[in-house]
C-alpha positions as CSV (number, residue, x, y, z in Angstrom):
1,X,30.1,-66.2,-28.5
2,X,28.3,-66.6,-25.2
3,X,28.8,-69.7,-23.2
4,X,25.5,-71.3,-22.3
5,X,25.3,-73.1,-18.9
6,X,23.2,-76.0,-20.1
7,X,25.9,-78.6,-20.7
8,X,25.3,-81.4,-18.3
9,X,25.1,-83.9,-21.1
10,X,27.8,-82.4,-23.3
11,X,30.4,-81.6,-20.6
12,X,32.4,-84.0,-18.5
13,X,34.9,-82.6,-16.0
14,X,37.5,-84.2,-13.8
15,X,40.3,-82.7,-11.8
16,X,43.4,-83.4,-9.9
17,X,45.7,-81.5,-7.6
18,X,49.4,-82.1,-7.7
19,X,52.3,-80.5,-5.7
20,X,55.5,-79.9,-7.6
21,X,58.1,-79.4,-4.9
22,X,61.1,-78.9,-7.2
23,X,62.6,-79.9,-10.5
24,X,62.9,-83.7,-10.6
25,X,65.9,-85.9,-11.3
26,X,64.3,-86.7,-14.6
27,X,64.1,-83.0,-15.5
28,X,67.8,-82.6,-14.7
29,X,68.8,-85.5,-16.8
30,X,66.8,-84.0,-19.6
31,X,68.8,-80.8,-19.2
32,X,72.0,-82.7,-19.5
33,X,70.8,-84.2,-22.9
34,X,69.6,-80.9,-24.2
35,X,70.9,-80.9,-27.8
36,X,69.7,-77.8,-29.6
37,X,72.1,-75.0,-30.3
38,X,70.1,-72.1,-28.9
39,X,67.5,-73.1,-26.4
40,X,65.0,-70.4,-25.3
41,X,64.6,-69.5,-21.6
42,X,61.2,-68.2,-20.3
43,X,61.1,-66.5,-16.9
44,X,57.7,-67.1,-15.3
45,X,57.0,-63.9,-13.4
46,X,54.3,-61.7,-14.9
47,X,50.5,-61.8,-14.5
48,X,49.3,-59.7,-17.4
49,X,52.1,-59.1,-19.7
50,X,53.8,-61.9,-21.7
51,X,56.8,-63.4,-19.8
52,X,60.4,-62.5,-20.7
53,X,62.0,-64.9,-23.2
54,X,65.6,-65.0,-24.4
55,X,68.1,-67.4,-26.1
56,X,71.2,-68.9,-24.5
57,X,74.4,-69.6,-26.3
58,X,76.7,-72.6,-26.3
59,X,78.9,-71.3,-23.4
60,X,75.9,-70.7,-21.3
61,X,74.6,-74.2,-22.0
62,X,77.9,-75.7,-20.9
63,X,77.8,-73.7,-17.7
64,X,74.3,-74.7,-17.1
65,X,75.1,-78.4,-17.5
66,X,78.0,-78.2,-15.1
67,X,75.6,-76.9,-12.4
68,X,73.2,-79.7,-13.2
69,X,76.0,-82.3,-12.8
70,X,76.7,-80.9,-9.3
71,X,73.0,-81.1,-8.3
72,X,72.7,-84.6,-9.6
73,X,75.7,-85.7,-7.4
74,X,73.7,-84.3,-4.4
75,X,70.7,-86.3,-5.5
76,X,72.8,-89.4,-5.6
77,X,73.9,-88.9,-2.0
78,X,70.7,-87.7,-0.5
79,X,68.0,-89.1,-2.8
80,X,65.9,-86.0,-2.1
81,X,67.1,-82.5,-1.8
82,X,65.7,-80.2,0.9
83,X,62.7,-78.2,-0.3
84,X,61.8,-74.7,0.8
85,X,58.1,-74.3,0.2
86,X,56.2,-71.0,0.0
87,X,52.4,-70.2,-0.1
88,X,53.2,-67.3,-2.4
89,X,51.3,-67.5,-5.7
90,X,52.2,-64.1,-7.3
91,X,55.3,-63.2,-9.2
92,X,58.3,-65.5,-9.7
93,X,57.4,-69.2,-10.4
94,X,60.5,-70.5,-12.1
95,X,62.1,-70.9,-15.6
96,X,61.3,-73.0,-18.6
97,X,64.1,-74.1,-20.9
98,X,62.9,-75.3,-24.3
99,X,64.2,-76.4,-27.7
100,X,60.7,-76.7,-29.1
101,X,57.1,-76.4,-28.0
102,X,57.2,-80.2,-27.5
103,X,60.3,-80.3,-25.4
104,X,60.1,-78.0,-22.4
105,X,61.8,-78.3,-19.0
106,X,60.5,-76.4,-16.0
107,X,63.1,-75.4,-13.4
108,X,62.2,-74.3,-9.9
109,X,63.2,-75.0,-6.3
110,X,67.0,-75.3,-7.1
111,X,68.8,-72.1,-6.2
112,X,72.1,-72.7,-8.0
113,X,70.4,-73.6,-11.3
114,X,68.0,-70.8,-11.0
115,X,70.8,-68.3,-10.4
116,X,72.6,-69.5,-13.5
117,X,69.4,-69.0,-15.6
118,X,68.8,-65.6,-14.1
119,X,72.3,-64.5,-14.9
120,X,71.8,-65.6,-18.5
121,X,69.0,-63.2,-18.9
122,X,70.2,-60.1,-17.0
123,X,70.6,-58.1,-20.3
124,X,66.9,-58.6,-21.0
125,X,65.5,-57.9,-17.5
126,X,64.9,-54.7,-15.6
127,X,66.5,-54.2,-12.1
128,X,63.0,-54.5,-10.6
129,X,62.5,-57.9,-12.1
130,X,66.0,-59.1,-11.2
131,X,65.6,-58.0,-7.6
132,X,62.3,-59.7,-7.2
133,X,63.4,-63.0,-8.7
134,X,66.7,-62.9,-6.7
135,X,64.7,-62.6,-3.5
136,X,62.7,-65.8,-4.2
137,X,65.2,-68.2,-5.8
138,X,65.0,-71.7,-4.4
139,X,61.5,-71.3,-3.0
140,X,59.1,-73.8,-4.4
141,X,55.5,-72.8,-5.2
142,X,52.9,-75.5,-4.9
143,X,51.4,-75.6,-8.4
144,X,47.7,-76.4,-8.8
145,X,46.9,-78.5,-11.8
146,X,43.4,-78.9,-13.0
147,X,42.4,-81.5,-15.6
148,X,39.3,-80.8,-17.6
149,X,37.7,-82.8,-20.3
150,X,35.1,-80.9,-22.3
151,X,33.4,-81.0,-25.7
152,X,33.4,-77.2,-25.9
153,X,35.6,-75.9,-28.7
154,X,38.0,-73.8,-26.7
155,X,39.6,-72.5,-30.0
156,X,36.3,-70.8,-31.0
157,X,37.0,-67.5,-29.3
158,X,36.0,-65.2,-27.8
159,X,34.2,-67.3,-25.3
160,X,32.3,-64.8,-23.2
161,X,30.7,-65.6,-19.8
162,X,27.2,-64.3,-19.1
163,X,26.5,-60.8,-17.8
164,X,25.5,-62.3,-14.5
165,X,28.0,-62.4,-11.6
166,X,30.3,-65.3,-12.2
167,X,30.3,-68.3,-9.9
168,X,33.8,-69.4,-8.8
169,X,34.4,-72.8,-10.4
170,X,37.6,-73.1,-12.5
171,X,36.5,-76.5,-13.9
172,X,33.2,-75.3,-15.4
173,X,33.6,-71.5,-15.9
174,X,33.5,-70.7,-19.6
175,X,33.2,-74.4,-20.4
176,X,36.4,-75.1,-18.6
177,X,38.4,-73.3,-21.3
178,X,40.4,-71.2,-18.7
179,X,41.8,-74.6,-17.7
180,X,42.2,-76.2,-21.1
181,X,43.8,-73.0,-22.5
182,X,45.4,-72.0,-19.2
183,X,48.7,-70.8,-20.7
184,X,47.0,-68.6,-23.3
185,X,44.8,-66.6,-21.0
186,X,45.9,-64.2,-18.3
187,X,44.4,-62.2,-15.4
188,X,42.7,-59.7,-17.8
189,X,41.0,-62.5,-19.7
190,X,39.8,-64.1,-16.5
191,X,38.9,-60.8,-14.8
192,X,36.6,-59.9,-17.7
193,X,35.4,-63.5,-17.9
194,X,36.3,-63.8,-21.6
195,X,38.5,-66.6,-23.0
196,X,40.6,-65.1,-25.9
197,X,43.7,-67.4,-26.1
198,X,45.7,-64.3,-26.9
199,X,47.0,-63.2,-23.5
200,X,44.9,-60.0,-24.0
201,X,46.1,-56.5,-23.2
202,X,44.0,-53.5,-22.3
203,X,43.5,-51.3,-25.4
204,X,45.0,-53.7,-27.9
205,X,41.6,-54.5,-29.5
206,X,40.8,-50.8,-30.0
207,X,44.3,-50.0,-31.2
208,X,45.0,-47.9,-28.1
209,X,47.1,-50.2,-25.9
210,X,48.3,-48.7,-22.7
211,X,51.6,-46.8,-23.0
212,X,52.9,-47.2,-19.5
213,X,52.4,-49.3,-16.3
214,X,50.4,-46.6,-14.5
215,X,46.9,-46.6,-13.1
216,X,45.8,-43.9,-15.5
217,X,47.3,-45.4,-18.6
218,X,45.9,-48.9,-18.0
219,X,42.5,-47.3,-16.9
220,X,42.1,-45.4,-20.2
221,X,42.9,-48.5,-22.2
222,X,40.5,-50.8,-20.2
223,X,37.7,-48.2,-20.6
224,X,38.2,-48.2,-24.3
225,X,37.8,-52.0,-24.2
226,X,34.4,-51.5,-22.5
227,X,35.1,-51.7,-18.8
228,X,33.4,-49.0,-16.6
229,X,35.4,-47.3,-13.9
230,X,33.7,-47.5,-10.6
231,X,36.0,-45.8,-8.1
232,X,38.3,-46.7,-5.2
233,X,35.7,-47.6,-2.6
234,X,35.2,-51.3,-2.0
235,X,31.9,-52.2,-3.6
236,X,29.2,-53.8,-1.5
237,X,27.1,-56.5,-3.2
238,X,27.2,-56.7,-7.0
239,X,26.3,-54.5,-9.9
240,X,22.9,-54.9,-11.6
241,X,24.6,-56.1,-14.7
242,X,28.1,-57.6,-15.0
243,X,30.6,-58.0,-12.2
244,X,33.2,-56.1,-10.3
245,X,37.0,-56.3,-11.1
246,X,39.9,-54.6,-9.3
247,X,43.1,-53.4,-10.9
248,X,46.5,-53.5,-9.1
249,X,50.0,-52.6,-10.3
250,X,53.5,-53.9,-9.7
251,X,55.0,-50.5,-10.4
252,X,57.3,-50.3,-13.5
253,X,56.7,-54.0,-14.1
254,X,53.2,-55.4,-14.6
255,X,49.5,-55.0,-13.7
256,X,47.0,-57.5,-12.3
257,X,43.2,-57.9,-12.4
258,X,41.0,-59.6,-9.7
259,X,37.3,-60.3,-10.0
260,X,34.5,-60.5,-7.5
261,X,32.5,-63.7,-7.7
262,X,28.9,-64.5,-6.6
263,X,30.2,-65.7,-3.2
264,X,31.3,-62.2,-2.4
265,X,34.9,-63.3,-2.4
266,X,37.5,-62.4,-5.1
267,X,39.4,-64.7,-7.4
268,X,42.1,-64.3,-10.0
269,X,44.4,-65.9,-12.5
270,X,48.1,-65.1,-12.1
271,X,49.4,-65.0,-15.6
272,X,49.6,-68.3,-17.4
273,X,49.1,-70.1,-14.0
274,X,46.0,-71.7,-12.5
275,X,42.9,-69.9,-11.3
276,X,42.8,-69.3,-7.6
277,X,40.7,-67.6,-4.9
278,X,43.6,-67.2,-2.5
279,X,46.3,-64.5,-1.9
280,X,50.0,-65.0,-1.1
281,X,49.2,-66.0,2.5
282,X,46.7,-68.6,1.4
283,X,43.8,-66.5,2.6
284,X,40.5,-65.8,0.9
285,X,40.4,-62.4,-0.8
286,X,37.8,-60.2,0.9
287,X,39.3,-56.8,-0.1
288,X,41.8,-56.7,-3.1
289,X,43.2,-53.4,-1.9
290,X,44.4,-55.0,1.4
291,X,45.0,-58.6,0.3
292,X,48.6,-59.8,0.0
293,X,49.1,-59.8,-3.8
294,X,52.7,-58.6,-3.6
295,X,54.6,-57.5,-5.6
296,X,51.3,-56.0,-7.1
297,X,51.0,-53.6,-4.2
298,X,49.6,-50.4,-5.8
299,X,45.8,-50.4,-5.8
300,X,44.2,-48.5,-8.7
301,X,40.5,-49.0,-8.3
302,X,37.4,-50.9,-9.2
303,X,35.6,-51.4,-12.5
304,X,32.4,-53.0,-13.7
305,X,32.9,-55.7,-16.4
306,X,30.0,-56.7,-18.5
307,X,31.3,-59.4,-20.9
308,X,28.7,-58.7,-23.7
309,X,29.9,-55.1,-23.8
310,X,33.6,-55.8,-23.7
311,X,36.0,-56.5,-26.6
312,X,39.5,-57.6,-25.7
313,X,42.4,-59.2,-27.7
């Protein structure tokens, strides 16, 4: 279904920006009262692929709570713990511990607790992921939170943007559904300007999902979805129909899509996180092949995305 931009009377949008400097004392107390036998741990690290998830056992829960008790003692003495901020928006964000969809605790900015959680998942993680996360433990990312109120049914998918070049506005693009359904749409959904609520993967709709994290494998799958390969030269202007997107890889780990907006700058959606038009340095993105989007460092090329001609899931 195409989203029609004539919604001034049916769409009301508001927003807020908040900065989460580290897990709060309330979060830590919630961890101490965690009462399910096998909580799940989610590592927030990928942009396109689903994040790694594993279960922790009773012994690991006890060890985790012992670390939490030590941190709470520091809270009692200092009131606030020192915070190490970073402008980085790509890659590792933190961990979520959950007993259910209704009870989730986000952990970040606390090195000792994050180390404990990383150790609990080493059997499920590749050396590449472990190395990246280890390098960024304890560094708090400023999390952007949008609030959007809309009458658009964001469950009626796919919600396709028009074939015109998109205007960068996270609150109104696709009826605000990239905000309302933020955790269910990744960089591929945002890049193609199609809300699917499925964390879409190249080639999955056609039954030919990419077989490896390589430029060629992801390219073939994306072309089967309807994207058109353009080349490796930075495009000037915009295509006659559709918009440009760029593909980058974190070798042996994940891939990432960035899209060119009407402003001439590029924007993207890092995984289940918020839409942004900045890179890891906080700079506007003029050229995706040279922007700081580490650890997605391998540039694969540009594509034309025409939403009406693309099918993703």
